[in-house]
VMD Tcl script that builds the backbone (N, CA, C; Angstrom):
set m [mol new atoms 255]
animate dup $m
set s [atomselect $m all]
$s set {name element resname resid chain x y z} {
  {N N MET 1 A 55.307 171.199 -145.919}
  {CA C MET 1 A 56.083 170.152 -146.048}
  {C C MET 1 A 57.215 170.287 -147.016}
  {N N THR 2 A 58.402 169.738 -146.521}
  {CA C THR 2 A 59.719 169.933 -147.284}
  {C C THR 2 A 60.496 168.745 -147.772}
  {N N LYS 3 A 60.968 168.792 -148.898}
  {CA C LYS 3 A 61.675 167.495 -149.464}
  {C C LYS 3 A 63.002 167.855 -149.528}
  {N N ALA 4 A 63.880 167.060 -149.280}
  {CA C ALA 4 A 65.290 167.168 -149.408}
  {C C ALA 4 A 65.850 167.707 -150.619}
  {N N ASN 5 A 65.458 167.343 -151.766}
  {CA C ASN 5 A 65.819 167.679 -153.194}
  {C C ASN 5 A 65.154 168.822 -153.792}
  {N N ASP 6 A 64.339 169.432 -152.878}
  {CA C ASP 6 A 63.696 170.632 -153.434}
  {C C ASP 6 A 64.545 171.904 -153.253}
  {N N PRO 7 A 64.549 172.894 -154.464}
  {CA C PRO 7 A 65.537 173.887 -154.444}
  {C C PRO 7 A 65.415 175.050 -153.126}
  {N N VAL 8 A 66.306 175.452 -152.811}
  {CA C VAL 8 A 66.471 176.528 -151.648}
  {C C VAL 8 A 65.698 177.826 -152.204}
  {N N GLN 9 A 66.309 178.311 -153.222}
  {CA C GLN 9 A 65.661 179.501 -153.747}
  {C C GLN 9 A 65.586 179.388 -155.496}
  {N N PRO 10 A 64.523 178.625 -155.855}
  {CA C PRO 10 A 64.381 178.605 -157.229}
  {C C PRO 10 A 64.068 179.733 -157.937}
  {N N VAL 11 A 64.739 179.929 -158.994}
  {CA C VAL 11 A 64.512 181.136 -159.973}
  {C C VAL 11 A 63.799 180.552 -161.454}
  {N N PRO 12 A 62.433 181.309 -161.500}
  {CA C PRO 12 A 61.926 181.025 -162.604}
  {C C PRO 12 A 62.507 181.350 -163.875}
  {N N TYR 13 A 62.694 180.441 -164.990}
  {CA C TYR 13 A 63.300 181.225 -166.041}
  {C C TYR 13 A 62.514 181.043 -167.269}
  {N N HIS 14 A 61.388 180.316 -167.220}
  {CA C HIS 14 A 60.252 180.044 -168.279}
  {C C HIS 14 A 58.930 180.011 -167.774}
  {N N ILE 15 A 58.219 180.988 -168.165}
  {CA C ILE 15 A 56.784 181.054 -167.714}
  {C C ILE 15 A 55.827 180.810 -168.831}
  {N N GLU 16 A 54.691 179.976 -168.599}
  {CA C GLU 16 A 54.015 179.894 -169.765}
  {C C GLU 16 A 52.457 180.294 -169.320}
  {N N LEU 17 A 51.760 181.197 -169.961}
  {CA C LEU 17 A 50.501 181.413 -169.701}
  {C C LEU 17 A 49.452 180.645 -170.203}
  {N N THR 18 A 48.505 180.175 -169.600}
  {CA C THR 18 A 47.321 179.496 -170.153}
  {C C THR 18 A 46.649 180.249 -171.176}
  {N N PRO 19 A 46.133 179.777 -172.437}
  {CA C PRO 19 A 45.540 180.370 -173.540}
  {C C PRO 19 A 44.362 181.283 -173.083}
  {N N GLN 20 A 43.333 180.882 -172.015}
  {CA C GLN 20 A 42.229 181.550 -171.774}
  {C C GLN 20 A 42.515 182.733 -170.905}
  {N N SER 21 A 43.382 182.675 -170.077}
  {CA C SER 21 A 43.563 183.944 -169.250}
  {C C SER 21 A 45.107 184.182 -169.103}
  {N N ASP 22 A 45.176 185.259 -168.165}
  {CA C ASP 22 A 46.629 185.585 -167.741}
  {C C ASP 22 A 47.123 184.902 -166.480}
  {N N THR 23 A 46.600 183.875 -166.343}
  {CA C THR 23 A 46.989 182.870 -165.116}
  {C C THR 23 A 48.388 181.994 -165.566}
  {N N ILE 24 A 49.349 181.731 -164.767}
  {CA C ILE 24 A 50.535 180.870 -164.947}
  {C C ILE 24 A 49.967 179.515 -165.173}
  {N N GLY 25 A 50.305 178.897 -166.099}
  {CA C GLY 25 A 50.028 177.636 -166.437}
  {C C GLY 25 A 51.367 176.558 -165.979}
  {N N LYS 26 A 52.594 177.050 -166.292}
  {CA C LYS 26 A 53.697 176.231 -166.125}
  {C C LYS 26 A 54.792 177.275 -165.905}
  {N N ILE 27 A 55.622 176.630 -164.758}
  {CA C ILE 27 A 56.890 177.523 -164.669}
  {C C ILE 27 A 58.052 176.582 -164.532}
  {N N GLU 28 A 59.319 176.747 -165.266}
  {CA C GLU 28 A 60.158 175.966 -164.987}
  {C C GLU 28 A 61.373 176.830 -164.347}
  {N N CYS 29 A 62.166 176.149 -163.462}
  {CA C CYS 29 A 63.143 177.106 -162.541}
  {C C CYS 29 A 64.561 176.183 -162.566}
  {N N VAL 30 A 65.391 177.070 -162.343}
  {CA C VAL 30 A 66.694 176.837 -162.088}
  {C C VAL 30 A 66.989 176.314 -160.875}
  {N N ASP 31 A 67.468 175.255 -160.624}
  {CA C ASP 31 A 67.515 174.608 -159.115}
  {C C ASP 31 A 68.468 175.339 -158.216}
  {N N GLY 32 A 69.763 175.264 -158.507}
  {CA C GLY 32 A 70.761 175.542 -157.484}
  {C C GLY 32 A 71.024 174.581 -156.552}
  {N N LEU 33 A 71.118 175.141 -155.186}
  {CA C LEU 33 A 71.258 174.186 -154.072}
  {C C LEU 33 A 69.989 173.494 -153.633}
  {N N THR 34 A 70.058 172.251 -153.368}
  {CA C THR 34 A 68.935 171.712 -152.616}
  {C C THR 34 A 68.861 171.947 -151.221}
  {N N LYS 35 A 67.744 171.778 -150.782}
  {CA C LYS 35 A 67.352 172.242 -149.312}
  {C C LYS 35 A 68.644 171.287 -148.202}
  {N N ARG 36 A 68.853 170.174 -148.760}
  {CA C ARG 36 A 69.612 169.366 -147.974}
  {C C ARG 36 A 71.012 169.999 -148.001}
  {N N GLU 37 A 71.557 170.244 -149.326}
  {CA C GLU 37 A 72.968 170.719 -149.233}
  {C C GLU 37 A 72.817 172.199 -148.591}
  {N N HIS 38 A 71.993 173.146 -148.575}
  {CA C HIS 38 A 71.763 174.327 -147.828}
  {C C HIS 38 A 71.784 173.959 -146.379}
  {N N PHE 39 A 70.971 173.237 -145.868}
  {CA C PHE 39 A 70.960 172.959 -144.480}
  {C C PHE 39 A 72.194 172.261 -143.919}
  {N N ALA 40 A 73.006 171.581 -144.853}
  {CA C ALA 40 A 74.243 170.652 -144.430}
  {C C ALA 40 A 75.110 171.989 -144.319}
  {N N ALA 41 A 75.213 172.771 -145.339}
  {CA C ALA 41 A 76.355 173.846 -145.285}
  {C C ALA 41 A 76.032 174.864 -143.997}
  {N N MET 42 A 74.785 175.058 -143.676}
  {CA C MET 42 A 74.534 175.958 -142.396}
  {C C MET 42 A 75.137 175.242 -141.217}
  {N N ALA 43 A 74.816 173.891 -141.073}
  {CA C ALA 43 A 75.258 173.013 -140.069}
  {C C ALA 43 A 76.618 172.993 -139.840}
  {N N MET 44 A 77.274 172.822 -141.053}
  {CA C MET 44 A 78.941 172.893 -141.075}
  {C C MET 44 A 79.426 174.102 -140.546}
  {N N GLN 45 A 78.780 175.216 -140.961}
  {CA C GLN 45 A 79.300 176.501 -140.467}
  {C C GLN 45 A 79.301 176.500 -139.243}
  {N N GLY 46 A 78.233 176.144 -138.577}
  {CA C GLY 46 A 77.984 176.158 -136.933}
  {C C GLY 46 A 79.217 175.304 -136.293}
  {N N ILE 47 A 79.189 174.106 -136.929}
  {CA C ILE 47 A 80.291 173.013 -136.405}
  {C C ILE 47 A 81.633 173.493 -136.278}
  {N N LEU 48 A 81.932 174.128 -137.699}
  {CA C LEU 48 A 83.424 174.988 -137.705}
  {C C LEU 48 A 83.564 175.970 -136.590}
  {N N ALA 49 A 82.591 176.816 -136.528}
  {CA C ALA 49 A 82.657 177.945 -135.696}
  {C C ALA 49 A 82.809 177.638 -134.191}
  {N N ALA 50 A 82.137 176.586 -133.982}
  {CA C ALA 50 A 82.204 176.144 -132.478}
  {C C ALA 50 A 83.397 174.946 -132.071}
  {N N ALA 51 A 84.179 174.813 -133.301}
  {CA C ALA 51 A 85.220 173.734 -133.081}
  {C C ALA 51 A 86.460 174.176 -132.359}
  {N N SER 52 A 86.924 173.320 -131.629}
  {CA C SER 52 A 88.225 173.799 -130.921}
  {C C SER 52 A 89.510 173.988 -132.047}
  {N N THR 53 A 90.521 173.919 -131.414}
  {CA C THR 53 A 91.655 174.094 -132.404}
  {C C THR 53 A 92.068 173.040 -133.346}
  {N N TYR 54 A 91.627 171.837 -132.982}
  {CA C TYR 54 A 91.664 170.579 -133.887}
  {C C TYR 54 A 90.527 169.843 -133.996}
  {N N PHE 55 A 90.015 169.538 -135.167}
  {CA C PHE 55 A 88.891 168.715 -135.285}
  {C C PHE 55 A 89.214 167.993 -136.695}
  {N N ASN 56 A 88.142 166.788 -136.721}
  {CA C ASN 56 A 88.180 165.804 -137.829}
  {C C ASN 56 A 87.276 166.471 -138.730}
  {N N GLU 57 A 87.995 166.604 -139.920}
  {CA C GLU 57 A 86.918 167.082 -140.993}
  {C C GLU 57 A 86.022 166.178 -141.482}
  {N N GLU 58 A 86.102 164.931 -141.675}
  {CA C GLU 58 A 85.293 163.972 -141.920}
  {C C GLU 58 A 84.164 163.894 -140.947}
  {N N TYR 59 A 84.542 163.728 -139.560}
  {CA C TYR 59 A 83.512 163.796 -138.750}
  {C C TYR 59 A 82.502 165.201 -138.733}
  {N N ALA 60 A 83.123 166.273 -139.083}
  {CA C ALA 60 A 82.291 167.342 -139.154}
  {C C ALA 60 A 81.408 167.414 -140.407}
  {N N ALA 61 A 81.898 166.918 -141.468}
  {CA C ALA 61 A 81.172 166.704 -142.567}
  {C C ALA 61 A 79.867 165.643 -142.279}
  {N N VAL 62 A 80.245 164.517 -141.871}
  {CA C VAL 62 A 79.126 163.627 -141.591}
  {C C VAL 62 A 78.002 164.341 -140.725}
  {N N ASN 63 A 78.665 164.858 -139.583}
  {CA C ASN 63 A 77.840 165.220 -138.825}
  {C C ASN 63 A 76.751 166.481 -139.331}
  {N N ALA 64 A 77.325 167.218 -140.056}
  {CA C ALA 64 A 76.544 168.372 -140.864}
  {C C ALA 64 A 75.454 167.702 -141.735}
  {N N VAL 65 A 75.828 166.712 -142.453}
  {CA C VAL 65 A 74.865 166.075 -143.120}
  {C C VAL 65 A 73.596 165.315 -142.184}
  {N N THR 66 A 74.260 164.766 -141.276}
  {CA C THR 66 A 73.059 164.162 -140.343}
  {C C THR 66 A 72.088 165.144 -139.643}
  {N N TYR 67 A 72.759 166.203 -139.336}
  {CA C TYR 67 A 71.821 167.596 -138.890}
  {C C TYR 67 A 70.996 168.008 -140.038}
  {N N ALA 68 A 71.406 168.009 -141.010}
  {CA C ALA 68 A 70.613 168.354 -142.212}
  {C C ALA 68 A 69.196 167.576 -142.268}
  {N N ASP 69 A 69.415 166.090 -142.461}
  {CA C ASP 69 A 68.517 165.180 -142.642}
  {C C ASP 69 A 67.591 165.033 -141.428}
  {N N ALA 70 A 68.208 165.312 -140.245}
  {CA C ALA 70 A 67.179 165.485 -139.171}
  {C C ALA 70 A 66.222 166.775 -139.310}
  {N N LEU 71 A 66.972 167.727 -139.825}
  {CA C LEU 71 A 65.916 169.157 -139.918}
  {C C LEU 71 A 64.894 168.546 -140.939}
  {N N ILE 72 A 65.533 168.295 -142.021}
  {CA C ILE 72 A 64.442 167.850 -142.977}
  {C C ILE 72 A 63.425 166.752 -142.618}
  {N N CYS 73 A 63.477 165.933 -141.992}
  {CA C CYS 73 A 62.681 164.960 -141.557}
  {C C CYS 73 A 61.722 165.610 -140.436}
  {N N ALA 74 A 62.275 166.452 -139.562}
  {CA C ALA 74 A 61.375 167.170 -138.637}
  {C C ALA 74 A 60.482 168.229 -139.594}
  {N N LEU 75 A 60.857 168.709 -140.324}
  {CA C LEU 75 A 60.069 169.903 -141.126}
  {C C LEU 75 A 59.063 169.005 -142.111}
  {N N SER 76 A 59.324 167.859 -142.346}
  {CA C SER 76 A 58.379 167.003 -143.346}
  {C C SER 76 A 57.157 166.365 -142.519}
  {N N LYS 77 A 57.340 166.323 -141.332}
  {CA C LYS 77 A 56.199 166.142 -140.398}
  {C C LYS 77 A 55.063 166.991 -140.419}
  {N N GLU 78 A 53.654 166.703 -140.261}
  {CA C GLU 78 A 52.786 167.498 -140.078}
  {C C GLU 78 A 52.925 168.141 -138.516}
  {N N PRO 79 A 52.581 169.440 -138.579}
  {CA C PRO 79 A 52.429 170.100 -137.292}
  {C C PRO 79 A 51.565 169.536 -136.318}
  {N N SER 80 A 51.849 169.172 -135.153}
  {CA C SER 80 A 50.947 168.399 -133.971}
  {C C SER 80 A 50.245 169.714 -133.227}
  {N N GLY 81 A 51.044 171.076 -132.977}
  {CA C GLY 81 A 50.313 171.987 -132.290}
  {C C GLY 81 A 50.945 171.902 -130.951}
  {N N THR 82 A 51.828 170.935 -130.516}
  {CA C THR 82 A 52.576 170.832 -129.371}
  {C C THR 82 A 54.054 170.824 -129.768}
  {N N THR 83 A 54.748 171.077 -128.833}
  {CA C THR 83 A 56.394 171.157 -129.083}
  {C C THR 83 A 56.883 170.340 -127.741}
  {N N ASN 84 A 58.080 169.750 -127.930}
  {CA C ASN 84 A 58.690 168.953 -126.884}
  {C C ASN 84 A 59.903 169.415 -126.412}
  {N N ILE 85 A 59.786 170.802 -126.004}
  {CA C ILE 85 A 61.041 171.638 -125.639}
  {C C ILE 85 A 61.097 171.362 -124.147}
}
mol reanalyze $m
mol bondsrecalc $m
mol representation Tube
mol addrep $m
């Protein structure tokens, strides 16, 4: 399951071991880009690559975010075992 504000590639910077063993008890991460921002950037790249000689920048930006939100919504659902392709 994915969430829009989860980091794309979290980088651990503080790891705390539990006193009884060497297992990890707590990890704090540097967030960086959220999944929503990353997916929107990828969608924007595709939109710009396929654009004709003229396009409206606001239209492209709004659609990139719309595509990102749709992908996050689809990824947040439990798999059903069937596809609608």
